[in-house]
C-alpha positions as CSV (number, residue, x, y, z in Angstrom):
1,M,-24.0,-31.1,-19.3
2,L,-21.7,-31.4,-16.3
3,H,-19.5,-34.4,-15.8
4,P,-21.0,-36.9,-13.3
5,S,-18.1,-36.5,-10.9
6,I,-18.6,-32.7,-10.9
7,V,-22.3,-33.2,-10.2
8,R,-21.5,-35.6,-7.4
9,C,-19.1,-33.1,-5.9
10,I,-21.7,-30.3,-6.1
11,D,-24.2,-32.6,-4.3
12,I,-21.5,-33.3,-1.6
13,E,-20.8,-29.6,-1.2
14,I,-24.5,-28.7,-0.8
15,E,-25.1,-31.5,1.7
16,E,-21.8,-31.4,3.6
17,P,-19.6,-28.3,3.0
18,S,-16.9,-29.9,5.2
19,H,-16.1,-32.2,2.3
20,N,-14.8,-29.3,0.1
21,F,-11.3,-30.7,0.2
22,Q,-12.5,-33.8,-1.8
23,C,-13.5,-31.6,-4.8
24,P,-10.8,-29.1,-5.6
25,R,-10.7,-30.2,-9.3
26,A,-14.4,-30.0,-9.7
27,R,-14.5,-26.6,-8.1
28,S,-11.7,-25.3,-10.4
29,L,-13.6,-26.7,-13.4
30,I,-16.8,-25.0,-12.3
31,I,-15.0,-21.7,-11.9
32,Y,-13.4,-22.2,-15.3
33,Y,-16.6,-23.0,-17.1
34,T,-18.4,-20.1,-15.4
35,T,-15.6,-17.7,-16.5
36,V,-15.8,-19.0,-20.1
37,L,-19.6,-18.7,-20.2
38,V,-19.5,-15.1,-18.8
39,T,-16.8,-14.2,-21.3
40,I,-18.8,-15.6,-24.2
41,C,-21.9,-13.7,-23.0
42,W,-19.9,-10.4,-22.8
43,V,-18.4,-10.9,-26.2
44,T,-21.8,-11.7,-27.7
45,V,-23.4,-8.6,-26.1
46,Y,-20.5,-6.5,-27.2
47,C,-20.7,-7.7,-30.8
48,L,-24.5,-7.2,-30.9
49,C,-24.3,-3.7,-29.5
50,F,-21.3,-2.3,-31.4
51,W,-21.5,-3.9,-34.8
């Protein structure tokens, strides 16, 4: 579940990429959450494969 403001920024970016400067915080949060999810996935796969 993404925060409503993040969703709004994503919608703005999809519709009008020129508005990118309005959403630096949302973008950094998206990058952060993506990184965390990827890390969790890798750790899970590693544990399943090597335990």
